[in-house]
C-alpha positions in Angstrom: 85.7 69.9 85.5 85.9 69.3 89.2 87.7 72.3 90.8 89.1 72.9 94.3 89.8 76.4 95.6 92.2 76.5 98.6 92.1 79.6 100.8 94.2 80.2 104.0 91.2 80.7 106.3 87.7 81.9 106.3 87.3 83.7 109.6 86.0 87.1 108.5 84.8 88.7 105.3 87.2 91.1 103.7 89.3 91.7 100.5 90.8 88.2 100.5 87.3 86.6 100.7 86.0 88.8 97.8 88.8 87.3 95.8 87.5 83.8 96.5 84.1 85.0 95.4 85.7 86.2 92.2 87.2 82.8 91.5 83.7 81.3 92.1 82.4 83.5 89.3 84.7 81.6 87.0 84.2 78.2 88.7 80.8 78.4 90.5 80.6 74.8 91.5 84.1 74.6 93.0 84.7 73.1 96.4 86.5 75.2 99.0 89.3 74.0 101.3 90.4 76.1 104.2 92.3 75.7 107.4 89.6 77.1 109.7 86.1 78.4 109.0 83.9 80.7 111.1 80.5 80.2 109.6 78.9 82.9 111.8 81.3 85.6 110.8 81.3 84.6 107.1 77.5 84.6 107.0 75.8 83.5 103.8 78.9 83.9 101.7 79.9 80.6 100.0 76.7 79.0 101.1 76.3 77.3 97.7 79.7 75.6 97.9 81.0 72.7 99.9 83.6 73.8 102.5 86.2 71.4 103.8 88.3 72.4 106.8 91.6 71.0 108.2 92.2 69.2 111.5 92.9 72.6 113.0 89.1 73.2 113.0 88.7 70.7 115.8 90.8 72.8 118.2 88.6 74.8 120.6 88.1 78.4 119.5 90.3 77.7 116.4 88.6 80.4 114.2 89.6 83.0 116.9 93.1 81.8 117.8 94.2 80.6 114.3 97.0 83.2 114.1 98.7 81.4 117.0 98.7 78.1 115.2 101.1 78.9 112.4 103.5 76.1 113.3 100.7 73.5 112.8 99.5 74.9 109.5 101.9 73.2 107.1 100.9 69.7 108.2 97.2 70.8 108.3 97.2 72.1 104.8 99.0 69.0 103.5 96.2 66.8 104.9 93.8 67.8 102.2 93.1 65.1 99.6 92.6 66.2 96.0 92.2 62.8 94.5 89.5 63.0 91.8 89.9 66.7 91.2 90.8 68.1 87.8 92.2 71.5 89.0 93.4 73.0 92.2 93.5 76.8 92.6 95.2 78.3 95.7 94.5 81.8 97.0 97.5 82.3 99.3 99.1 84.8 101.6 100.3 82.1 104.1 100.1 78.4 103.7 97.3 77.6 101.2 99.7 77.2 98.3 101.5 74.4 100.2 98.9 71.7 99.4 100.0 68.4 97.9 98.3 67.5 94.7 98.6 64.3 92.5 101.0 64.7 89.5 98.0 64.6 87.2 96.2 67.5 88.9 97.3 70.9 87.8 97.9 73.4 90.6 97.9 77.1 90.1 98.6 79.4 93.0 97.6 83.1 93.1 100.0 84.6 95.6 98.8 87.7 97.4 102.2 87.7 99.2 104.7 85.2 100.5 104.0 85.1 104.3 105.3 88.4 105.6 106.1 87.3 109.2 108.4 84.6 107.9 110.4 86.7 105.6 110.9 90.5 105.2 108.7 91.6 108.1 110.0 89.0 110.5 112.0 91.5 112.6 109.1 94.0 112.6 106.7 91.4 113.9 109.3 90.2 116.4 109.8 93.8 117.8 106.0 94.1 118.4 105.7 90.7 120.2 106.2 89.9 123.8 109.0 87.7 125.1 107.1 84.5 124.9 106.0 85.0 121.3 109.5 86.0 120.4 110.9 82.8 121.9 108.6 80.7 119.8 109.2 82.8 116.7 112.9 82.2 117.0 112.3 78.5 117.7 109.9 77.7 114.9 110.4 80.2 112.1 113.4 78.5 110.6 111.4 75.4 110.0 108.5 77.4 108.6 110.8 79.1 106.1 112.2 75.8 104.9 108.7 74.4 104.4 107.5 77.6 102.7 110.4 77.3 100.2 110.0 73.6 99.6 106.3 73.7 99.1 106.6 76.6 96.6 108.7 74.3 94.3 105.9 71.8 93.7 103.4 74.4 92.3 102.8 74.2 88.5 102.1 77.9 88.0 102.7 80.8 90.3 100.7 84.0 89.7 101.5 87.2 91.6 99.1 90.1 92.2 101.7 92.7 91.3 105.3 93.1 90.1 106.2 93.9 93.6 105.1 90.5 94.8 106.7 88.8 91.8 110.0 90.2 92.9 109.5 88.9 96.5 108.5 85.4 95.1 111.8 85.4 93.1 113.8 86.5 96.1 112.4 84.0 98.7 111.4 81.1 96.5 113.6 81.5 93.4 110.5 81.1 91.1 109.3 83.2 88.3 105.7 84.3 88.6 103.2 85.6 86.1 101.6 88.9 87.1 97.9 89.3 86.9 96.7 92.3 88.8 93.9 91.9 91.4 90.7 93.6 90.1 88.6 96.4 91.5 84.9 95.9 91.7 83.5 98.8 89.6 79.9 97.7 90.3 80.6 98.5 94.0 82.8 101.6 93.4 82.0 104.2 90.8 82.1 108.0 90.4 79.2 110.3 91.5 78.0 113.6 89.9 78.3 115.6 93.1 81.4 117.7 93.9 83.8 116.5 96.5 83.7 117.9 100.0 86.4 119.3 102.4 87.7 116.1 104.1 90.2 113.3 103.5 89.6 109.6 104.0 91.8 106.9 105.5 90.3 103.5 105.1 91.6 100.0 106.0 91.7 97.4 108.7 93.1 99.2 111.8 96.3 97.1 112.3 99.8 98.4 112.9 101.4 97.9 109.5 98.7 100.0 107.8 100.2 103.1 109.5 96.9 104.9 109.9 98.6 106.8 112.7 100.5 108.8 110.1 97.3 110.0 108.4 95.8 111.0 111.8 98.9 112.9 112.9 99.4 114.6 109.5 95.8 115.8 109.4 95.9 117.0 113.0 99.1 118.9 112.2 97.6 120.6 109.1 94.2 121.1 110.7 92.5 119.1 108.0 89.4 117.0 108.4 90.0 113.2 108.2 87.5 110.4 108.3 89.0 107.1 109.5 87.0 104.1 108.3 87.6 100.6 109.5 88.0 98.5 112.7 90.7 96.5 114.3 93.1 96.2 117.2 94.6 99.7 116.6 91.2 101.4 117.1 91.9 102.4 120.7 95.4 103.5 120.1 94.3 105.7 117.1 91.5 107.3 119.1 93.9 108.0 122.0 96.4 109.5 119.4 93.6 111.8 118.1 92.8 112.9 121.6 89.3 113.9 120.8 90.4 116.3 118.0 87.3 117.7 116.4 88.7 117.3 112.8 89.3 113.6 113.2 86.2 111.3 112.8 86.1 107.5 113.4 83.3 105.7 111.8 84.2 102.1 112.6 83.2 99.5 110.0 80.6 100.7 107.5 78.5 99.2 104.7 79.6 99.2 101.1 77.1 101.9 100.3 78.3 104.2 103.1 82.0 103.6 102.2 81.4 104.4 98.5 79.8 107.7 99.4 82.7 108.7 101.6 85.1 107.8 98.8 83.1 109.7 96.2 82.9 112.8 98.4 86.4 113.0 99.8 89.1 115.3 98.6 91.5 112.3 98.4 92.3 109.0 100.1 95.4 109.0 102.3 97.1 105.6 102.1 100.1 105.1 104.3 100.7 101.3 104.1 103.4 99.5 102.1 101.0 97.0 100.5 101.6 94.0 98.3 99.0 95.3 95.9 96.7 97.7 97.7 93.1 97.4 96.5 91.9 100.4 98.6 93.7 103.0 96.4 92.0 101.4 93.3 88.6 101.6 95.0 89.1 105.3 95.7 90.2 105.9 92.1 87.2 103.9 90.8 85.1 106.5 92.7 86.9 109.2 90.7 89.0 110.5 93.6 92.8 110.8 93.8 95.2 109.1 96.3 98.0 110.3 98.5 100.0 107.1 98.9 103.3 105.8 100.3 105.6 105.5 97.3 106.5 101.9 97.9 104.9 98.5 97.2 101.9 97.8 95.0 100.5 101.3 95.1 103.3 102.4 92.7 101.7 100.1 90.1 98.1 101.4 90.6 98.6 105.2 91.2 99.9 107.5 88.5 101.8 110.4 90.1 100.4 113.8 89.1 97.5 112.3 87.3 95.6 110.0 89.8 97.5 111.0 92.9 100.8 111.8 94.6 103.3 109.8 96.6 105.3 110.4 99.8 108.7 108.9 100.2 108.9 108.0 103.8 106.5 106.6 106.4 106.8 109.7 108.6 104.3 112.4 109.6 106.5 115.1 107.9 106.5 113.2 104.6 102.7 112.8 104.7 102.3 116.5 105.5 104.5 117.5 102.6 102.5 115.2 100.2 99.2 116.6 101.3 100.5 120.1 100.7 101.8 119.0 97.3 98.4 117.4 96.5 96.5 120.6 97.4 98.6 122.7 95.1 98.0 120.4 92.3 94.3 120.3 93.2 94.1 124.1 92.9 95.5 123.9 89.4 92.8 121.3 88.5 95.4 118.6 87.9 93.0 115.8 88.9 90.1 114.9 86.6 87.7 112.5 88.2 86.8 111.0 84.8 90.4 110.2 84.0 91.0 108.8 87.4 88.0 106.5 87.2 88.9 105.4 83.7 92.4 104.4 85.0 90.8 102.3 87.7 88.6 100.5 85.1 91.7 99.2 83.4 92.0 97.0 86.5 88.5 95.5 85.9 87.2 92.1 86.9 86.6 91.3 83.2 90.3 91.8 82.5 91.3 89.6 85.4 88.9 86.8 84.5 90.3 86.7 80.9 93.9 86.7 82.0 93.4 84.2 84.8 91.4 81.7 82.6 94.3 82.0 80.1 96.8 81.1 82.8 94.7 78.2 83.9 94.4 76.9 80.3 98.1 77.0 79.7 98.8 75.3 83.0 96.4 72.5 82.2 97.9 72.0 78.7 101.4 72.0 80.1 100.7 69.4 82.8 98.8 67.2 80.4 101.6 67.3 77.8 104.2 66.4 80.5 102.1 63.4 81.6 102.0 62.2 78.0 105.7 62.3 77.5 
């Protein structure tokens, strides 16, 4: 079977790219199609697979400025030719799902999210943008939304990474989606025998919507130790916010091994983002540690209140402070058992994902084949 995997862009190595690697465990000889590719930053990942890029790759510095090229992405992704392929799998949070496939080629799209900046987070992105960017957002986004909806209608099978995303797919595309939860890598993240230490962890890319500022301010207010792990454009702002506070530590980007030890040793992970699925809370739970999470989005499907963590209701410092205090009271009463927490995370294993995804692919191929023979 000749398989193509379509991914929005390969410009850095993160959670979305590990998902592509997971698909390659199922289809190791698949070709990869992507809008832009930064070989230097991706390194040796995907070195055994053919990688095809779109015409956007020819634009100078495209792997650096690709976020500015949204209006050109629909045409670029539609330029890929899948003649001769037996299956097309899309890993999409932007435009990858919008490829055009022959009627005889089954297309299954795994949706991490419908593009946030076109739909529910449009006004938030607009407020954070300068006047020039706002001008072009208003000028182009209507067309982007139309294309996004139209392109969603030609996909044979839609798979969402959570019920939260399935609801958004239904709202914006009026399509039903099967839910197959993204997996946690329990070979990378697992419990340790040593007892936790007196600090909290906040781990993610340092970008505005992750709301790492809430974790920083809450821990400063409570006088708790917090280790902030990750890098990104918010790094300077967060350090300025911390103001050299001795209880707040910034590590920058760290290796998998260092990250795992931090997660194994922390009292809990503080997770303030409204995520589509939220793999980070599962990685902390796989290490046997509880999560203090914003009670909206995908985290509601991966964290069990009172058993593997606690929720806060609002994205405010006061709400996070209250949740930390609630967590510490439960912690004193031994409400959190690391073995139970880790066992819960294992229920989101890669093996489960592979079984469910292969089943979805098989049913899609059968349905497309049957329709062709009518």
